[in-house]
C-alpha positions as CSV (number, residue, x, y, z in Angstrom):
1,M,131.5,66.1,139.6
2,A,131.9,64.5,142.9
3,L,132.4,60.8,143.4
4,H,132.0,59.2,146.8
5,R,134.9,56.9,147.6
6,A,134.2,53.8,149.5
7,R,136.4,53.2,152.5
8,D,136.9,49.7,151.3
9,P,137.6,49.8,147.6
10,D,136.6,46.3,147.0
11,F,133.2,46.6,148.9
12,A,131.4,47.2,145.6
13,A,133.1,44.3,143.9
14,R,132.0,41.9,146.8
15,I,128.5,43.2,146.6
16,F,128.0,43.6,142.8
17,G,130.9,41.5,141.3
18,G,129.4,38.0,141.8
19,R,127.2,38.1,138.7
20,P,127.9,39.9,135.4
21,E,124.5,41.5,135.3
22,H,125.0,42.9,138.8
23,T,128.4,44.3,137.8
24,L,126.9,45.8,134.7
25,A,124.2,47.4,136.8
26,L,126.8,48.9,139.1
27,L,128.8,50.3,136.1
28,R,125.7,51.8,134.5
29,A,124.9,53.6,137.8
30,A,128.5,54.8,138.1
31,W,128.8,55.9,134.5
32,P,127.2,59.4,134.9
33,A,129.5,60.2,137.9
34,A,132.6,59.0,135.9
35,V,131.9,61.1,132.8
36,G,129.5,63.8,133.9
37,P,125.8,64.4,133.1
38,D,126.4,65.9,129.6
39,I,128.4,63.0,128.3
40,A,126.2,60.4,130.1
41,R,123.2,61.8,128.2
42,R,124.9,61.3,124.9
43,T,126.2,57.8,125.6
44,E,124.8,54.5,126.7
45,V,126.5,51.6,128.7
46,V,125.4,48.5,126.7
47,A,127.5,45.5,127.9
48,L,130.4,44.3,130.0
49,D,132.3,41.7,127.9
50,R,135.4,40.0,129.4
51,G,136.3,43.1,131.4
52,I,135.7,45.6,128.6
53,L,132.8,48.0,129.2
54,R,131.0,48.6,125.9
55,I,129.7,52.0,125.4
56,K,127.3,53.1,122.6
57,V,128.2,56.5,121.1
58,P,126.4,58.5,118.5
59,D,129.4,58.7,116.1
60,A,133.1,58.4,115.6
61,G,133.8,61.9,116.9
62,W,132.4,60.9,120.3
63,Q,134.4,57.7,120.2
64,R,137.6,59.7,119.6
65,S,136.8,62.1,122.4
66,L,136.1,59.3,124.9
67,L,139.2,57.4,123.9
68,R,141.2,60.5,124.8
69,M,139.5,60.5,128.3
70,R,139.7,56.7,128.7
71,G,142.3,56.8,131.5
72,D,140.4,59.3,133.6
73,I,137.1,57.5,133.1
74,L,138.5,54.2,134.1
75,A,140.1,55.7,137.2
76,R,136.8,57.2,138.2
77,L,135.0,53.9,137.7
78,R,137.7,52.2,139.8
79,S,137.1,54.7,142.6
80,V,133.5,53.7,142.7
81,A,133.5,50.1,141.7
82,G,136.8,48.9,143.0
83,G,137.7,45.4,141.7
84,A,134.5,45.3,139.7
85,A,135.6,48.2,137.5
86,P,136.3,47.4,133.9
87,R,139.8,47.0,132.7
88,G,139.1,48.8,129.4
89,L,136.5,50.6,127.3
90,G,135.1,49.6,123.9
91,F,132.8,51.6,121.7
92,V,130.0,50.9,119.3
93,S,128.4,53.6,117.1
94,G,124.6,54.0,116.9
95,P,121.6,55.8,118.1
96,V,121.7,56.3,121.9
97,A,118.6,55.3,123.8
98,H,118.4,58.4,125.8
99,A,119.3,61.1,123.3
100,P,120.0,64.6,124.5
101,Q,116.9,66.6,125.4
102,A,116.5,70.3,125.1
103,A,116.8,72.2,128.3
104,P,113.5,73.0,129.9
105,P,112.3,76.6,129.3
106,P,113.0,79.0,132.1
107,P,110.1,79.4,134.5
108,A,107.5,82.1,133.7
109,P,107.6,85.1,136.0
110,P,104.9,85.0,138.6
111,A,101.7,86.4,137.4
112,P,100.3,89.4,139.3
113,P,97.2,88.6,141.4
114,T,94.0,88.4,139.4
115,P,91.6,91.2,140.4
116,L,88.6,90.2,142.5
117,A,86.1,91.4,139.8
118,V,87.7,89.0,137.2
119,M,87.6,86.1,139.7
120,E,84.0,86.8,140.4
121,A,83.1,87.0,136.7
122,A,84.9,83.6,136.2
123,T,82.9,81.9,138.9
124,A,79.7,82.7,136.8
125,I,81.1,80.6,133.9
126,P,79.8,76.9,134.5
127,D,82.2,75.2,132.1
128,P,85.6,74.6,133.7
129,E,87.5,74.7,130.4
130,I,85.9,77.9,129.3
131,R,86.4,79.4,132.8
132,A,90.1,78.5,132.6
133,R,90.5,80.1,129.1
134,F,88.7,83.2,130.3
135,L,91.1,83.6,133.3
136,E,94.1,82.9,131.0
137,A,92.9,85.6,128.5
138,A,92.1,88.1,131.2
139,S,95.5,87.6,132.8
140,G,97.3,88.1,129.5
141,Y,95.3,91.2,128.8
142,L,95.9,92.6,132.3
143,A,99.6,91.8,132.1
144,R,99.9,93.8,128.9
145,F,97.9,96.6,130.3
146,R,100.1,96.7,133.5
147,G,103.2,96.7,131.3
148,D,101.9,99.8,129.4
149,Q,101.3,101.6,132.7
150,K,104.8,100.9,133.9
151,G,106.4,102.1,130.7
152,A,104.2,105.3,130.4
153,G,106.2,108.3,129.5
154,P,105.7,111.3,127.2
155,G,103.4,110.4,124.3
156,R,102.4,107.1,126.0
157,G,99.5,108.1,128.1
158,S,101.3,110.4,130.5
159,T,99.9,113.8,131.2
160,A,103.3,115.4,131.7
161,G,104.2,117.8,129.1
């Protein structure tokens, strides 16, 4: 996790430190860089109160973990926010607004090209939804057929013997 250090450590404080809501916006933006994307997804920056950055965590286990990391997190926030960085972290338990999401499924392998005869047959279907379903079914069928041909061996359609 790379943080970009400003040449002037108080630049962010001069820009964002004038109003509490601006400082909070800066710290919310810096939070993922300070803790990493996995922790940022499971936590929520909720307030800045008298120099204490309040973080919502799902449960006491997360609170204990972040308390152990407190020094490193504050140092990383200082490297980004300079004088606008909080002097401490406080925690509240509760549901986090942006709960962890499942990783997206891996991309499907590219489909082999649809034969010209199938494409021509599809153009004769006037309804676009039915045409799309026809092409999907034909592609699925052809993919299974092509798979059987690749794996052909003795007893599976091969003439070797």
